[in-house]
N, C-alpha and C positions, 0 to 999 in steps of 0.2 A: 387761795385755796389750792391744795395740792391735788394733782391728778391721781395720786395713790391713796388719798385719804379714805379710810373705810374699806379698802380692798384687802383680800386675802392672797398672799403670795407664796408660791413654792419656788425655792431657789436651788439651782444646781451650779455650784462653783467648780472651777478647774484648778487642779493642784499646781499646774505650771502657769496659770493665768491669774484670774482674780478668785480668791478663795470664798467659799460660801459665807463665812462669818462677816467678811468685809461688805459683801453685798447686803446681807441682813441688816447691818448697822445703817446703811444708807437708806434702805426702804423703810425701816422702822422710823428713822428720823423724818421721813417724808409722810408718815402717817399711816403706813400699811401695817397689816398684821402678818407676821411670818408664821405659816402653818407647817412648813417643812423646809429644812436647810441641810445641805450635804455638800461636801467637797469630794470630787471624784477625780480619778486619773483617766483621761481619755487618750488612748494610744492607738 
């Protein structure tokens, strides 16, 4: 059983690091529900 199964996740990705959609794919595959996903530029 996954640690994320049934959890709701908000994702903030980094433009120069790991983008939000990539993180969203991973947590969705782990059984979580993505309720917010964005990729921002943190300068």
